[in-house]
Phi, psi and omega in degrees: 000122184271159183244123177283089186296330176298317177294323181292315181296312180297317179295319178296312180296313182293318175301313183289320177298315179295324180293319176298318178288322185294313181270006179247255188289331183286298183237017186299314181289320177296321180295318180294322174297314181292343180259042176062039171072029179292126179277134177292150181293159183289331181227163180296132176284078190302317178296318180295319177298323179292322176293321177294321177295317180296314178295325177294321180288329175293323180292327179293000000 
């Protein structure tokens, strides 16, 4: 059974990109207020994002 690597890469990029937009500029502030006042980090959580990207690609 072959793997369509183009689809895996495209799905990973689209999923990760939508997540960054969703929890960032689009609904980031509303999400943090709705999550019992969780304050967003002062800088990007690079290690967490790297693990999320790896997990998303493995799920694809």
